[in-house]
C-alpha distance (Angstrom), angle and dihedral (degrees) to the residues before:
residue distance angle dihedral
M1 . . .
S2 3.80 . .
K3 3.77 122.2 .
P4 3.83 111.4 -104.5
N5 3.79 118.7 -113.5
L6 3.78 105.4 -110.7
S7 3.76 99.1 176.5
K8 3.77 114.9 149.8
P9 3.83 93.3 -111.9
I10 3.83 90.2 54.6
V11 3.80 91.3 49.1
L12 3.81 90.8 48.9
K13 3.80 94.0 46.9
T14 3.81 92.6 48.4
S15 3.80 91.5 46.2
A16 3.80 92.2 50.5
K17 3.79 90.2 53.8
L18 3.80 91.7 50.8
F19 3.82 93.1 45.0
R20 3.78 90.6 51.1
H21 3.77 95.2 51.5
Q22 3.81 99.0 37.6
S23 3.84 105.0 15.6
F24 3.78 126.9 -112.6
A25 3.80 92.2 -89.8
Q26 3.80 93.1 56.8
V27 3.82 97.8 47.7
S28 3.79 121.5 84.6
M29 3.79 130.1 -165.1
R30 3.80 85.9 -108.7
D31 3.84 89.3 57.4
I32 3.79 90.1 52.0
A33 3.79 91.2 47.7
N34 3.82 91.2 49.2
A35 3.81 90.8 51.1
L36 3.81 88.2 52.2
N37 3.81 91.6 44.0
V38 3.82 93.7 -122.4
K39 3.78 137.4 107.6
A40 3.79 116.8 -87.8
S41 3.80 90.2 -120.2
S42 3.83 89.1 62.4
L43 3.80 90.6 61.2
Y44 3.77 92.4 61.7
N45 3.82 89.5 68.2
H46 3.81 87.1 67.4
I47 3.81 106.1 24.6
L48 3.79 129.9 33.3
S49 3.80 96.6 -152.8
K50 3.76 147.6 -20.1
D51 3.81 87.4 -98.4
E52 3.80 89.7 59.1
I53 3.80 89.6 53.4
L54 3.80 91.4 51.7
E55 3.79 92.2 47.7
E56 3.79 92.9 50.3
L57 3.79 93.1 48.3
I58 3.79 94.2 48.0
F59 3.78 100.7 39.5
E60 3.79 93.5 48.1
L61 3.80 86.8 62.7
V62 3.80 93.3 40.7
D63 3.81 87.4 57.8
K64 3.82 92.1 48.2
F65 3.80 93.8 48.8
M66 3.81 94.1 44.9
T67 3.80 93.8 46.9
K68 3.78 91.9 49.2
I69 3.80 97.6 45.9
N70 3.81 91.0 49.0
E71 3.81 90.4 50.1
T72 3.80 91.1 47.1
Q73 3.79 93.6 47.3
N74 3.81 90.4 55.4
K75 3.81 96.0 48.3
T76 3.79 117.0 107.3
I77 3.80 95.8 -129.0
D78 3.79 130.0 112.8
T79 3.78 123.5 -90.3
K80 3.81 95.7 -98.8
F81 3.81 91.7 58.0
K82 3.80 92.1 44.7
L83 3.79 91.0 52.8
E84 3.81 91.3 45.6
D85 3.81 88.6 51.4
I86 3.80 90.9 52.6
I87 3.81 92.1 46.3
H88 3.83 90.6 49.7
T89 3.80 89.6 53.4
H90 3.81 90.6 54.9
I91 3.80 90.8 46.7
D92 3.81 92.9 49.6
I93 3.79 93.2 49.6
A94 3.83 93.7 43.8
I95 3.80 92.6 49.6
N96 3.80 99.3 39.5
T97 3.81 98.3 41.5
P98 3.82 106.3 19.9
N99 3.81 96.1 158.2
Q100 3.79 93.0 48.7
F101 3.82 90.3 44.2
A102 3.82 90.2 52.6
T103 3.81 90.7 48.7
F104 3.82 89.8 48.8
N105 3.81 91.4 52.7
S106 3.80 99.3 39.9
D107 3.78 111.2 25.5
W108 3.81 103.3 44.3
K109 3.81 86.7 98.6
Y110 3.83 88.1 71.1
L111 3.80 93.4 61.0
K112 3.79 115.9 116.8
S113 3.81 113.7 -96.9
D114 3.81 99.4 -95.8
K115 3.82 92.7 43.5
K116 3.80 91.6 46.3
K117 3.79 90.0 51.8
Y118 3.81 90.6 51.2
F119 3.82 91.0 47.3
L120 3.82 92.0 51.2
T121 3.81 90.8 47.3
Q122 3.80 91.2 52.5
R123 3.80 91.2 46.7
K124 3.81 90.1 51.1
I125 3.81 91.0 50.0
Y126 3.82 90.2 48.7
E127 3.80 91.2 51.2
Q128 3.83 91.7 46.5
I129 3.80 91.0 53.2
L130 3.79 90.2 47.4
K131 3.80 89.6 48.6
S132 3.81 91.5 51.3
I133 3.82 89.6 52.2
V134 3.82 90.3 50.3
E135 3.82 93.1 45.5
K136 3.80 91.4 50.8
G137 3.80 88.5 49.5
I138 3.80 90.1 52.9
D139 3.81 91.7 47.2
D140 3.82 91.0 48.1
Q141 3.83 89.4 46.4
D142 3.81 90.1 -122.6
I143 3.81 90.7 127.4
K144 3.80 135.6 27.0
K145 3.76 119.3 -79.3
C146 3.80 101.6 -104.6
N147 3.77 133.8 136.4
P148 3.85 105.2 -72.2
E149 3.83 91.6 -144.1
I150 3.81 91.0 57.1
I151 3.81 91.7 47.0
I152 3.80 91.0 51.8
Y153 3.81 92.6 45.5
Q154 3.80 91.8 50.0
M155 3.80 92.4 48.0
L156 3.78 97.2 46.5
S157 3.81 94.0 42.0
S158 3.78 90.0 55.8
L159 3.79 93.6 45.9
R160 3.81 98.4 47.6
T161 3.79 93.5 70.3
L162 3.81 101.9 39.3
H163 3.79 92.5 110.5
L164 3.81 90.1 63.8
L165 3.80 95.3 57.1
Y166 3.78 95.2 39.6
E167 3.81 93.1 56.6
K168 3.80 95.1 46.0
K169 3.78 98.5 48.1
D170 3.76 135.2 54.2
I171 3.80 95.1 -121.0
S172 3.78 121.2 140.5
T173 3.78 123.3 -122.3
H174 3.80 87.9 -120.6
T175 3.81 90.8 57.0
F176 3.80 91.2 48.7
K177 3.80 91.9 50.3
K178 3.79 91.5 47.5
E179 3.80 101.6 42.4
I180 3.82 105.8 32.5
P181 3.84 94.9 60.6
K182 3.80 90.1 43.4
L183 3.81 92.6 51.8
I184 3.80 94.7 43.9
L185 3.79 95.0 44.9
E186 3.82 101.1 35.1
G187 3.80 105.7 23.3
I188 3.79 126.3 -140.9
I189 3.81 102.9 -80.6
K190 3.83 116.9 100.4
């Protein structure tokens, strides 16, 4: 019998899958160990706690989202292309790491107090940057004059569940990247 691969990335990937299907609160270290076919005590050589796993999964994506929105904000392109860039980032993350993306969207509430506060601060900063992009687009008449908060809510609400549709349907990544921005930014009415 071969020795199981207990690298940290494998532990994180397996944990994300379990968290997605059962929620962070319902999964124990023993459940993670069973999914990896090892004893729970073996996990502690790689991970200190279930909370550490959650933090790593969530803050890896926080870093990706924050890096990308800052890069996009500083690009010298019009609002439509900035918003498409942001939408493509959400699509890429949802498609390439659907379990981690689901954990990011659903299980952040289980972060310890100081980590939750940091997460919420980063989310607020992200939304403020997005709002400034939308407001500039309205001022430049690149997009319709609507309430920026509603635009942001509509965009992010649509993007937070992309991983669910992508996994259930036989739709190519190319089609997602072409049609999702078009539908969010232009609507469905001719």
